[in-house]
Structures are given as C-alpha cells and as structure tokens.
TORMARTI-470336 format. One record per residue (C-alpha): residue number from 1; residue in one letter; chain; y, x, z. Coordinates in steps of 0.25 Angstrom, whole numbers, plus 2048, in hexadecimal, padded with zeros to 3 digits. Each point is the difference from the previous one (the first is absolute). Layout:
<pts>
@i:NUM, aa:a, ch:A, y:Y, x:X, z:Z
...
</pts>
This chain:
<pts>
@i:1, aa:m, ch:A, y:7FF, x:801, z:801
@i:2, aa:k, ch:A, y:80E, x:805, z:7FA
@i:3, aa:q, ch:A, y:80C, x:800, z:808
@i:4, aa:p, ch:A, y:80B, x:7FB, z:7F8
@i:5, aa:n, ch:A, y:80D, x:807, z:7FD
@i:6, aa:h, ch:A, y:808, x:7F4, z:806
@i:7, aa:p, ch:A, y:801, x:805, z:80F
@i:8, aa:a, ch:A, y:7FC, x:7F2, z:807
@i:9, aa:w, ch:A, y:7F3, x:7F9, z:7FA
@i:10, aa:i, ch:A, y:7F4, x:7F4, z:804
@i:11, aa:e, ch:A, y:7F3, x:804, z:7FF
@i:12, aa:i, ch:A, y:7F4, x:7F7, z:7FF
@i:13, aa:n, ch:A, y:7F1, x:801, z:804
@i:14, aa:i, ch:A, y:7FB, x:7F7, z:7F2
@i:15, aa:a, ch:A, y:7F0, x:804, z:809
@i:16, aa:q, ch:A, y:806, x:7F9, z:80C
@i:17, aa:f, ch:A, y:805, x:7F5, z:7F7
@i:18, aa:k, ch:A, y:7F3, x:7FD, z:7F8
@i:19, aa:h, ch:A, y:7F9, x:802, z:812
@i:20, aa:n, ch:A, y:808, x:7F4, z:803
@i:21, aa:l, ch:A, y:7FB, x:7F9, z:7F4
@i:22, aa:a, ch:A, y:7F0, x:803, z:803
@i:23, aa:v, ch:A, y:802, x:7FB, z:80C
@i:24, aa:l, ch:A, y:808, x:7F3, z:7FE
@i:25, aa:q, ch:A, y:7F5, x:7FF, z:7F4
@i:26, aa:q, ch:A, y:7F6, x:7FF, z:80B
@i:27, aa:h, ch:A, y:807, x:7F8, z:80A
@i:28, aa:i, ch:A, y:801, x:7F5, z:7F4
@i:29, aa:g, ch:A, y:7F3, x:7FF, z:7FB
@i:30, aa:p, ch:A, y:7FB, x:800, z:7F0
@i:31, aa:n, ch:A, y:803, x:7F1, z:7FF
@i:32, aa:t, ch:A, y:80F, x:802, z:803
@i:33, aa:k, ch:A, y:80A, x:808, z:7F7
@i:34, aa:l, ch:A, y:809, x:80A, z:804
@i:35, aa:c, ch:A, y:80F, x:800, z:7F8
@i:36, aa:i, ch:A, y:809, x:809, z:804
@i:37, aa:p, ch:A, y:80E, x:800, z:801
@i:38, aa:v, ch:A, y:808, x:80B, z:7F9
@i:39, aa:k, ch:A, y:80D, x:7F9, z:7FF
@i:40, aa:a, ch:A, y:80C, x:807, z:804
@i:41, aa:n, ch:A, y:7FC, x:80C, z:7FC
@i:42, aa:a, ch:A, y:7F3, x:7FE, z:804
@i:43, aa:y, ch:A, y:808, x:7FE, z:810
@i:44, aa:g, ch:A, y:807, x:80F, z:7FE
@i:45, aa:h, ch:A, y:7F5, x:807, z:7FD
@i:46, aa:g, ch:A, y:800, x:800, z:7F0
@i:47, aa:l, ch:A, y:7FC, x:7F4, z:7F7
@i:48, aa:v, ch:A, y:7F8, x:807, z:7F3
@i:49, aa:e, ch:A, y:7F9, x:80B, z:809
@i:50, aa:m, ch:A, y:7FB, x:7F7, z:80B
@i:51, aa:a, ch:A, y:7FD, x:7F4, z:7F6
@i:52, aa:r, ch:A, y:7F9, x:80C, z:7F9
@i:53, aa:a, ch:A, y:7F9, x:803, z:80E
@i:54, aa:a, ch:A, y:7FD, x:7F2, z:802
@i:55, aa:v, ch:A, y:7F8, x:7FF, z:7F3
@i:56, aa:d, ch:A, y:7F8, x:80A, z:802
@i:57, aa:a, ch:A, y:7FB, x:7FB, z:80C
@i:58, aa:r, ch:A, y:7FC, x:7F4, z:7F9
@i:59, aa:v, ch:A, y:808, x:7F5, z:806
@i:60, aa:d, ch:A, y:801, x:7F2, z:7FA
@i:61, aa:y, ch:A, y:80F, x:800, z:7FC
@i:62, aa:l, ch:A, y:80C, x:805, z:802
@i:63, aa:a, ch:A, y:80B, x:7F6, z:805
@i:64, aa:v, ch:A, y:811, x:804, z:7FD
@i:65, aa:s, ch:A, y:80A, x:7FA, z:803
@i:66, aa:c, ch:A, y:809, x:7FE, z:7F2
@i:67, aa:s, ch:A, y:7FC, x:800, z:7F2
@i:68, aa:q, ch:A, y:808, x:80D, z:7FE
@i:69, aa:e, ch:A, y:7F8, x:808, z:80A
@i:70, aa:g, ch:A, y:7F3, x:7F9, z:7F9
@i:71, aa:v, ch:A, y:805, x:805, z:7F1
@i:72, aa:i, ch:A, y:801, x:80E, z:807
@i:73, aa:l, ch:A, y:7F2, x:801, z:803
@i:74, aa:r, ch:A, y:7FC, x:7F9, z:7F5
@i:75, aa:k, ch:A, y:808, x:80C, z:7F8
@i:76, aa:a, ch:A, y:7F9, x:80A, z:808
@i:77, aa:g, ch:A, y:7F2, x:7FD, z:7FA
@i:78, aa:i, ch:A, y:7FD, x:7F6, z:80B
@i:79, aa:n, ch:A, y:7F8, x:7F9, z:7F8
@i:80, aa:k, ch:A, y:7F1, x:7F9, z:803
@i:81, aa:l, ch:A, y:804, x:7FA, z:80D
@i:82, aa:p, ch:A, y:808, x:7F3, z:805
@i:83, aa:i, ch:A, y:80F, x:802, z:804
@i:84, aa:f, ch:A, y:804, x:7F3, z:806
@i:85, aa:v, ch:A, y:810, x:7FF, z:801
@i:86, aa:m, ch:A, y:802, x:7F9, z:80D
@i:87, aa:g, ch:A, y:810, x:7FC, z:800
@i:88, aa:a, ch:A, y:808, x:7F5, z:7FA
@i:89, aa:i, ch:A, y:801, x:803, z:7F1
@i:90, aa:h, ch:A, y:80B, x:7FD, z:7F7
@i:91, aa:i, ch:A, y:7FF, x:7F9, z:7F2
@i:92, aa:e, ch:A, y:805, x:80D, z:7F8
@i:93, aa:q, ch:A, y:7F5, x:808, z:808
@i:94, aa:i, ch:A, y:7F6, x:7F5, z:7FA
@i:95, aa:p, ch:A, y:7FD, x:809, z:7F3
@i:96, aa:e, ch:A, y:800, x:80C, z:807
@i:97, aa:l, ch:A, y:7F6, x:7FC, z:80A
@i:98, aa:i, ch:A, y:7F5, x:7FB, z:7F4
@i:99, aa:e, ch:A, y:801, x:80D, z:7F8
@i:100, aa:h, ch:A, y:7FC, x:808, z:809
@i:101, aa:d, ch:A, y:7F4, x:7F5, z:805
@i:102, aa:l, ch:A, y:806, x:7FE, z:80F
@i:103, aa:e, ch:A, y:7FD, x:7F6, z:809
@i:104, aa:f, ch:A, y:80A, x:7F8, z:805
@i:105, aa:t, ch:A, y:804, x:7F7, z:80A
@i:106, aa:i, ch:A, y:803, x:7F1, z:7FC
@i:107, aa:a, ch:A, y:809, x:7FC, z:80D
@i:108, aa:s, ch:A, y:804, x:7F2, z:7FB
@i:109, aa:h, ch:A, y:7FE, x:7F5, z:7F5
@i:110, aa:y, ch:A, y:80D, x:804, z:7FB
@i:111, aa:k, ch:A, y:7FB, x:80D, z:7FE
@i:112, aa:a, ch:A, y:7F3, x:7FC, z:7FB
@i:113, aa:r, ch:A, y:807, x:7F9, z:7F4
@i:114, aa:l, ch:A, y:80A, x:80B, z:7FC
@i:115, aa:v, ch:A, y:7F4, x:809, z:7FF
@i:116, aa:a, ch:A, y:7F6, x:7F6, z:7F6
@i:117, aa:n, ch:A, y:80E, x:7FF, z:7F8
@i:118, aa:i, ch:A, y:800, x:80D, z:7FE
@i:119, aa:c, ch:A, y:7F0, x:804, z:7FD
@i:120, aa:k, ch:A, y:802, x:7F5, z:7F6
@i:121, aa:q, ch:A, y:80C, x:806, z:7F9
@i:122, aa:l, ch:A, y:7F7, x:80D, z:800
@i:123, aa:q, ch:A, y:7F3, x:7F9, z:800
@i:124, aa:k, ch:A, y:7FC, x:809, z:80A
@i:125, aa:t, ch:A, y:7F7, x:7FD, z:80D
@i:126, aa:v, ch:A, y:803, x:805, z:80F
@i:127, aa:k, ch:A, y:7F9, x:801, z:80B
@i:128, aa:v, ch:A, y:807, x:7FD, z:80D
@i:129, aa:h, ch:A, y:7FD, x:7FD, z:810
@i:130, aa:l, ch:A, y:806, x:7F3, z:807
@i:131, aa:e, ch:A, y:808, x:804, z:80B
@i:132, aa:v, ch:A, y:800, x:7F3, z:80C
@i:133, aa:d, ch:A, y:808, x:800, z:80A
@i:134, aa:t, ch:A, y:7FA, x:800, z:80E
@i:135, aa:g, ch:A, y:80A, x:803, z:809
@i:136, aa:m, ch:A, y:808, x:80D, z:7F9
@i:137, aa:r, ch:A, y:80B, x:7F4, z:7FC
@i:138, aa:r, ch:A, y:804, x:80D, z:7F6
@i:139, aa:t, ch:A, y:7FA, x:7FE, z:7F2
@i:140, aa:g, ch:A, y:7F3, x:7F7, z:7FA
@i:141, aa:v, ch:A, y:7FE, x:7F1, z:801
@i:142, aa:r, ch:A, y:7FC, x:7F7, z:80B
@i:143, aa:v, ch:A, y:7F2, x:7FB, z:803
@i:144, aa:a, ch:A, y:802, x:7F3, z:7FD
@i:145, aa:t, ch:A, y:804, x:803, z:7F2
@i:146, aa:a, ch:A, y:7F9, x:80C, z:7FB
@i:147, aa:p, ch:A, y:7F5, x:7F5, z:7FB
@i:148, aa:l, ch:A, y:80A, x:7FE, z:7F6
@i:149, aa:v, ch:A, y:802, x:80C, z:7FB
@i:150, aa:l, ch:A, y:7F3, x:805, z:7FF
@i:151, aa:d, ch:A, y:7FE, x:7F1, z:7F8
@i:152, aa:y, ch:A, y:80C, x:805, z:7F8
@i:153, aa:m, ch:A, y:7FA, x:80D, z:7FC
@i:154, aa:s, ch:A, y:7F2, x:7FD, z:7FD
@i:155, aa:q, ch:A, y:805, x:7F6, z:7F8
@i:156, aa:e, ch:A, y:809, x:80B, z:7F7
@i:157, aa:s, ch:A, y:7F6, x:80A, z:7FA
@i:158, aa:c, ch:A, y:809, x:80D, z:7FE
@i:159, aa:f, ch:A, y:7FD, x:7FF, z:811
@i:160, aa:i, ch:A, y:7F4, x:808, z:806
@i:161, aa:v, ch:A, y:802, x:7FE, z:80E
@i:162, aa:k, ch:A, y:7FB, x:80D, z:806
@i:163, aa:g, ch:A, y:802, x:7FC, z:80F
@i:164, aa:v, ch:A, y:806, x:7F9, z:80C
@i:165, aa:y, ch:A, y:806, x:804, z:80A
@i:166, aa:s, ch:A, y:80B, x:800, z:80D
@i:167, aa:h, ch:A, y:804, x:80A, z:80B
@i:168, aa:l, ch:A, y:801, x:801, z:80E
@i:169, aa:a, ch:A, y:80B, x:800, z:807
@i:170, aa:t, ch:A, y:7FC, x:803, z:80D
@i:171, aa:s, ch:A, y:7F4, x:807, z:800
@i:172, aa:d, ch:A, y:807, x:80B, z:806
@i:173, aa:v, ch:A, y:803, x:7FB, z:80D
@i:174, aa:p, ch:A, y:7F2, x:7FE, z:80B
@i:175, aa:q, ch:A, y:7FC, x:7F5, z:801
@i:176, aa:h, ch:A, y:80C, x:7F7, z:7F9
@i:177, aa:p, ch:A, y:7FC, x:7F1, z:7FE
@i:178, aa:f, ch:A, y:806, x:7FF, z:7F4
@i:179, aa:s, ch:A, y:7F5, x:808, z:7F9
@i:180, aa:k, ch:A, y:7F5, x:7F9, z:802
@i:181, aa:q, ch:A, y:807, x:7F3, z:7FD
@i:182, aa:q, ch:A, y:803, x:808, z:7F1
@i:183, aa:i, ch:A, y:7F2, x:803, z:7FE
@i:184, aa:q, ch:A, y:7FC, x:7F6, z:802
@i:185, aa:e, ch:A, y:80A, x:7F7, z:7F8
@i:186, aa:f, ch:A, y:7FC, x:80A, z:7F4
@i:187, aa:i, ch:A, y:7F1, x:7FF, z:802
@i:188, aa:d, ch:A, y:800, x:7F2, z:800
@i:189, aa:f, ch:A, y:809, x:7FF, z:7F3
@i:190, aa:i, ch:A, y:7F5, x:807, z:7F9
@i:191, aa:k, ch:A, y:7F5, x:7F9, z:804
@i:192, aa:t, ch:A, y:807, x:7F4, z:7FD
@i:193, aa:s, ch:A, y:804, x:805, z:7F1
@i:194, aa:g, ch:A, y:7F2, x:806, z:7FE
@i:195, aa:l, ch:A, y:804, x:80E, z:800
@i:196, aa:l, ch:A, y:7F8, x:805, z:80B
@i:197, aa:n, ch:A, y:7F5, x:807, z:7FB
@i:198, aa:n, ch:A, y:804, x:7FF, z:7F0
@i:199, aa:p, ch:A, y:7FD, x:80A, z:7FB
@i:200, aa:d, ch:A, y:80A, x:800, z:7F4
@i:201, aa:i, ch:A, y:80C, x:7FF, z:80C
@i:202, aa:i, ch:A, y:802, x:80D, z:80A
@i:203, aa:c, ch:A, y:807, x:7F8, z:80D
@i:204, aa:h, ch:A, y:808, x:80A, z:808
@i:205, aa:l, ch:A, y:808, x:800, z:80C
@i:206, aa:s, ch:A, y:7FE, x:80B, z:808
@i:207, aa:n, ch:A, y:80B, x:80C, z:803
@i:208, aa:s, ch:A, y:7FD, x:80E, z:808
@i:209, aa:a, ch:A, y:801, x:7F8, z:80E
@i:210, aa:g, ch:A, y:7F5, x:7F4, z:7FA
@i:211, aa:v, ch:A, y:7F6, x:80C, z:7FB
@i:212, aa:a, ch:A, y:7FE, x:807, z:80D
@i:213, aa:c, ch:A, y:802, x:7F3, z:80A
@i:214, aa:h, ch:A, y:7FD, x:7F3, z:7F9
@i:215, aa:p, ch:A, y:7F2, x:803, z:7F9
@i:216, aa:e, ch:A, y:801, x:7EE, z:7FB
@i:217, aa:t, ch:A, y:80B, x:805, z:7F7
@i:218, aa:h, ch:A, y:7FA, x:80B, z:7F8
@i:219, aa:l, ch:A, y:7FA, x:7F4, z:7F7
@i:220, aa:d, ch:A, y:7FF, x:806, z:7F0
@i:221, aa:m, ch:A, y:80A, x:80B, z:801
@i:222, aa:v, ch:A, y:809, x:807, z:80A
@i:223, aa:r, ch:A, y:80D, x:806, z:7FF
@i:224, aa:p, ch:A, y:803, x:80C, z:80A
@i:225, aa:g, ch:A, y:80B, x:807, z:7FD
@i:226, aa:l, ch:A, y:805, x:809, z:80C
@i:227, aa:i, ch:A, y:7F3, x:802, z:807
@i:228, aa:a, ch:A, y:7FB, x:806, z:7F2
@i:229, aa:f, ch:A, y:80B, x:80A, z:801
@i:230, aa:g, ch:A, y:7FC, x:804, z:80F
@i:231, aa:y, ch:A, y:808, x:7F5, z:809
@i:232, aa:f, ch:A, y:7FC, x:7F6, z:80A
@i:233, aa:p, ch:A, y:808, x:7F1, z:7FE
@i:234, aa:r, ch:A, y:7FC, x:7FE, z:810
@i:235, aa:p, ch:A, y:7FA, x:807, z:80D
@i:236, aa:d, ch:A, y:7F3, x:7F7, z:802
@i:237, aa:i, ch:A, y:7FA, x:807, z:7F3
@i:238, aa:p, ch:A, y:7EF, x:800, z:7FE
@i:239, aa:e, ch:A, y:7F9, x:80F, z:805
@i:240, aa:n, ch:A, y:7F9, x:800, z:7F2
@i:241, aa:l, ch:A, y:80F, x:803, z:7FB
@i:242, aa:r, ch:A, y:805, x:80A, z:806
@i:243, aa:s, ch:A, y:7FC, x:80C, z:7F9
@i:244, aa:i, ch:A, y:80B, x:7F9, z:7F6
@i:245, aa:k, ch:A, y:80D, x:80C, z:802
@i:246, aa:p, ch:A, y:80B, x:800, z:7F7
@i:247, aa:c, ch:A, y:801, x:80A, z:7F6
@i:248, aa:f, ch:A, y:811, x:803, z:7FD
@i:249, aa:s, ch:A, y:806, x:80B, z:807
@i:250, aa:i, ch:A, y:80F, x:805, z:7FE
@i:251, aa:k, ch:A, y:801, x:80F, z:800
@i:252, aa:a, ch:A, y:80D, x:808, z:7FD
@i:253, aa:k, ch:A, y:807, x:80F, z:801
@i:254, aa:i, ch:A, y:809, x:805, z:80A
@i:255, aa:a, ch:A, y:80C, x:802, z:7F8
@i:256, aa:y, ch:A, y:80A, x:807, z:80B
@i:257, aa:f, ch:A, y:800, x:804, z:80D
@i:258, aa:k, ch:A, y:80C, x:803, z:80A
@i:259, aa:s, ch:A, y:803, x:802, z:80C
@i:260, aa:v, ch:A, y:80B, x:7F6, z:807
@i:261, aa:p, ch:A, y:807, x:805, z:80E
@i:262, aa:a, ch:A, y:800, x:7F3, z:80B
@i:263, aa:g, ch:A, y:809, x:7F7, z:7FE
@i:264, aa:f, ch:A, y:802, x:7FF, z:7F1
@i:265, aa:g, ch:A, y:7FE, x:7F2, z:7F7
@i:266, aa:v, ch:A, y:7F5, x:800, z:7F7
@i:267, aa:s, ch:A, y:800, x:7F6, z:7F2
@i:268, aa:y, ch:A, y:80A, x:7F5, z:7FC
@i:269, aa:s, ch:A, y:808, x:7FA, z:80B
@i:270, aa:h, ch:A, y:7F9, x:80B, z:809
@i:271, aa:t, ch:A, y:7F7, x:7F4, z:808
@i:272, aa:y, ch:A, y:7F9, x:80D, z:804
@i:273, aa:i, ch:A, y:807, x:80B, z:80A
@i:274, aa:t, ch:A, y:7F7, x:80A, z:804
@i:275, aa:a, ch:A, y:7FF, x:801, z:80E
@i:276, aa:k, ch:A, y:7FC, x:810, z:800
@i:277, aa:p, ch:A, y:802, x:80B, z:7F9
@i:278, aa:t, ch:A, y:7F2, x:7FB, z:7F5
@i:279, aa:h, ch:A, y:7FA, x:803, z:7F1
@i:280, aa:i, ch:A, y:803, x:7F5, z:7F6
@i:281, aa:l, ch:A, y:7F5, x:801, z:7F3
@i:282, aa:t, ch:A, y:806, x:7F8, z:7F4
@i:283, aa:i, ch:A, y:7F7, x:7F8, z:7F9
@i:284, aa:p, ch:A, y:7FF, x:7FD, z:7F1
@i:285, aa:i, ch:A, y:7FE, x:7F1, z:800
@i:286, aa:g, ch:A, y:80A, x:7F4, z:803
@i:287, aa:y, ch:A, y:803, x:7F1, z:800
@i:288, aa:g, ch:A, y:800, x:803, z:7F0
@i:289, aa:d, ch:A, y:7F2, x:801, z:800
@i:290, aa:g, ch:A, y:7FC, x:7F5, z:809
@i:291, aa:l, ch:A, y:800, x:806, z:80D
@i:292, aa:r, ch:A, y:805, x:7F6, z:808
@i:293, aa:r, ch:A, y:810, x:803, z:805
@i:294, aa:s, ch:A, y:7FD, x:7F7, z:80C
@i:295, aa:l, ch:A, y:7F7, x:80B, z:805
@i:296, aa:s, ch:A, y:80D, x:807, z:802
@i:297, aa:n, ch:A, y:7FD, x:808, z:80E
@i:298, aa:k, ch:A, y:7F2, x:7F9, z:802
@i:299, aa:g, ch:A, y:7F8, x:806, z:7F7
@i:300, aa:m, ch:A, y:7F7, x:80D, z:801
@i:301, aa:i, ch:A, y:7F8, x:80A, z:7F7
@i:302, aa:l, ch:A, y:7F5, x:809, z:803
@i:303, aa:l, ch:A, y:802, x:80E, z:7FD
@i:304, aa:n, ch:A, y:7F4, x:80A, z:805
@i:305, aa:g, ch:A, y:7F9, x:7F5, z:807
@i:306, aa:k, ch:A, y:80C, x:7FD, z:80A
@i:307, aa:r, ch:A, y:809, x:7F3, z:800
@i:308, aa:y, ch:A, y:80F, x:801, z:7FD
@i:309, aa:p, ch:A, y:80C, x:7F6, z:7FF
@i:310, aa:m, ch:A, y:808, x:7FB, z:7F4
@i:311, aa:v, ch:A, y:80F, x:803, z:805
@i:312, aa:g, ch:A, y:80D, x:7FA, z:7FC
@i:313, aa:t, ch:A, y:800, x:7F8, z:7F4
@i:314, aa:i, ch:A, y:7F7, x:800, z:7F5
@i:315, aa:c, ch:A, y:807, x:804, z:7F4
@i:316, aa:m, ch:A, y:7FE, x:7FB, z:7F0
@i:317, aa:d, ch:A, y:7F7, x:80D, z:7FF
@i:318, aa:q, ch:A, y:800, x:807, z:80D
@i:319, aa:v, ch:A, y:7FB, x:7FC, z:80E
@i:320, aa:m, ch:A, y:802, x:80A, z:80D
@i:321, aa:v, ch:A, y:7F6, x:804, z:809
@i:322, aa:d, ch:A, y:802, x:809, z:80C
@i:323, aa:i, ch:A, y:7F4, x:808, z:806
@i:324, aa:g, ch:A, y:807, x:806, z:80B
@i:325, aa:s, ch:A, y:7FE, x:80F, z:803
@i:326, aa:d, ch:A, y:7F3, x:800, z:7F6
@i:327, aa:s, ch:A, y:802, x:805, z:7F3
@i:328, aa:g, ch:A, y:7FE, x:7FC, z:7F2
@i:329, aa:y, ch:A, y:7FF, x:806, z:7F3
@i:330, aa:v, ch:A, y:809, x:7FC, z:7F2
@i:331, aa:g, ch:A, y:7F3, x:7FC, z:7F8
@i:332, aa:d, ch:A, y:7F7, x:7FB, z:80B
@i:333, aa:i, ch:A, y:7FB, x:7F4, z:7FE
@i:334, aa:v, ch:A, y:801, x:7F3, z:80B
@i:335, aa:t, ch:A, y:7F8, x:7F4, z:800
@i:336, aa:i, ch:A, y:80A, x:7F3, z:800
@i:337, aa:v, ch:A, y:7F2, x:7F9, z:7FF
@i:338, aa:g, ch:A, y:7F3, x:803, z:802
@i:339, aa:h, ch:A, y:7F8, x:80A, z:809
@i:340, aa:d, ch:A, y:803, x:80F, z:803
@i:341, aa:n, ch:A, y:7F8, x:808, z:809
@i:342, aa:g, ch:A, y:7FA, x:7F4, z:809
@i:343, aa:q, ch:A, y:80C, x:7F7, z:800
@i:344, aa:q, ch:A, y:805, x:7F4, z:7F9
@i:345, aa:i, ch:A, y:80D, x:7FB, z:7FA
@i:346, aa:s, ch:A, y:7F9, x:7F1, z:7FA
@i:347, aa:i, ch:A, y:807, x:7F6, z:7F9
@i:348, aa:e, ch:A, y:7FF, x:7F6, z:80B
@i:349, aa:d, ch:A, y:808, x:809, z:807
@i:350, aa:l, ch:A, y:80C, x:7FF, z:7F5
@i:351, aa:s, ch:A, y:7FF, x:7F2, z:7FF
@i:352, aa:q, ch:A, y:801, x:7FD, z:810
@i:353, aa:s, ch:A, y:80D, x:809, z:802
@i:354, aa:c, ch:A, y:805, x:7F9, z:7F4
@i:355, aa:d, ch:A, y:7FC, x:7F2, z:806
@i:356, aa:t, ch:A, y:7FA, x:7FC, z:7F3
@i:357, aa:i, ch:A, y:7F1, x:800, z:7FB
@i:358, aa:p, ch:A, y:7F6, x:80C, z:7F8
@i:359, aa:y, ch:A, y:803, x:7F8, z:7F2
@i:360, aa:e, ch:A, y:80F, x:803, z:7FF
@i:361, aa:i, ch:A, y:7FF, x:80E, z:806
@i:362, aa:l, ch:A, y:7F7, x:802, z:7F6
@i:363, aa:c, ch:A, y:805, x:7F9, z:7F3
@i:364, aa:g, ch:A, y:80D, x:808, z:802
@i:365, aa:f, ch:A, y:7FB, x:80E, z:7FC
@i:366, aa:n, ch:A, y:805, x:801, z:7F1
@i:367, aa:d, ch:A, y:7FD, x:808, z:7F5
@i:368, aa:r, ch:A, y:80A, x:80B, z:804
@i:369, aa:l, ch:A, y:7F3, x:805, z:80A
@i:370, aa:p, ch:A, y:7F5, x:805, z:7F7
@i:371, aa:r, ch:A, y:7F3, x:7FA, z:803
@i:372, aa:l, ch:A, y:7F5, x:80C, z:802
@i:373, aa:y, ch:A, y:7F1, x:7FA, z:7FD
@i:374, aa:k, ch:A, y:7F7, x:806, z:809
@i:375, aa:y, ch:A, y:7F0, x:7FE, z:7FB
@i:376, aa:s, ch:A, y:7F8, x:806, z:80D
@i:377, aa:l, ch:A, y:801, x:7FA, z:80E
</pts>
C-alpha cells in the first residue's frame, strides 16, 4: 500500500470489509439476499472500490441513493449485479435509469404514471421496487393505497416489479414500541397482497439494526449499510456479529513542529492559550477535508501510541496538536481515526464529541483525502 503524495489520507481495509460481509451472509442464511448500500461514496469509503469489493464477496444487490451513483458504477464496469436506486426519482432521470439498467423506486401513483409514459415513448421496460411507507414518513405510498399502485403497474407492460419494500424508522432504539408495530404492518401487507413467499417479488425491510436485532425482518432480502462497514447501530448486538470491525482509518504526516511559551494563543480567535511552555504540532487536515470544526479543543490524535489533544480552532486545511514536552518530527505519521500501538480513536469517539452520529462523520470526509486500499488483514 503505497503512501500518496498528499500528506493526509484515508486507509480502507478491504479484507476486513469482506470479512464483515461474510459474517452478515452467515447471519442471515442462504435463503435471504444481501443488498449492500454503497450510497454517499459508500459511507465515505469510496463508491467504486467498495462496490467492487462487495461484488467480489458475492453479494446479491448493490443499493445507491440516486441515478448519478448508479451510473458511475455502471461506467466503472459493474454490470452483472443489480443496482437498486432507493431515492425518489425525478422525470429527467428516468431515461438515464433505463439506459443503464438500474432498478429504482416507485413511491407514488404519480411517479408510476410518469415512468409509464416515458417507457412508452422509448419503447422500453423498467425494473422497479414499490416503496410502502409504514412509518418513516419520508417517501413511499401508504399501505392503504399500495395495492392500487401495484395493480396499475401490473396492467402496464413496461413494468417489471422486482420488489416491494419499506424502511424501519426506530429499529436503532432498543425496545422501541413502534418497531414491532411497523414490522407487523409490513408483514401483514405483503401477506394480504399475496407477495409473501412469491418467488417473483423480493420483499425487503431490514436495515443494519433490523439485520442484527430483528430476525423477523430478514424476509427475502436485507439492506445493512452501517454494520457492513463495521459500525453497530445499537449496543445490543448478537455475539455472532462481534467480529465485524471498522475498515476505515485516517492518517496524516506532521507538517510543522514548534515550541510555544506559556500564555500564548493558538489558531484563529485564540480559543486555546498555552498553560505552560509546550510543543505544538501542525497536522495538514482540516474542515476542508471533512474534519469537523466542532472538534476544536475536543478532538484527539495518536502519535507513537499516545493520545494528544487538538487545540485551538480547527482550520480549513490544518489542525494544531499540543504534545506537551514530548517530541514529534516533521514527516512522522499521526492517526486521526484508527489504531496505534494498542490505542484507538474511533468514528464513534468523533461523533460523540460532535454530538452527531457515525454516519454523518463518515460521509463528511471528501475526495481531497486520497483513499488507500489494503487487501489483507
């Protein structure tokens, strides 16, 4: 794994990612398909490389949020696996979805009619999944009107209905009473509609928390996103999933070292004043790369197995670190996320310091940080 010329980078362990997928496949069993969401640049890990790794691991589906992501994957040569676009579609995207053989969501009768009209103009068929809103209140047809939309699509020869699905709203909260209600509503719907155990229709509901803690949601296919990348959506995870680990770390090279006397301010607005003579490192990563500015005077880094605080306001391109009387040399590698000599800074650590969730932290690291891919554990 060759280091890039850029002085800060993300390392992705593909072998660990594939291990995570194998554990999930074992957990759900051979009769349930595994769909891996790689939306939002594969949760910050790199869209194309992670999709290729999932293909190598013989998953059954990939999921993305929008047509743009699906087209990128098709143009990258990922052509044999179904790609499911989960986000709401817009009329101008429909020809592109058709051209690149992307399966996509029908979330209303209105959208179904739009698609049908364009398919007739182009003389094409489309593969679609009907989204049923059982409680997310985001997109999707109501349970009461879903049969009408299914009936309409069955009468239009352009539609090949591949699946029917919904999305769990509260499964990340242990013992939340709405989860049971939502699961039961979806299962009742697919039973009464004759979709349960229908070999031609994939019924899918389960996200990461559902996969881990609600086996009754596995049905024909599951869509675990966060857990596939090594992060648990809630604490009560079954023991057989505990070998799932993160495959994401961030490293950077020290850019500058200086001695600073006591009583001197550091960075913009001097939000940090040195309490005693100390050594300050400058690390070339900042909020322009996705390191959250709210980590100012809160975040930590690892150097030679020791934790040191980020001090002062995080800049667009740099962050300063106080290492006290210790030494650090220009070019030495520090860890912003990951392990170093038995110590760890996790994505969860960052998200807790920023009062947010791991999803947001992961998705925030942009393409200025090169991704380096490691293929062995």
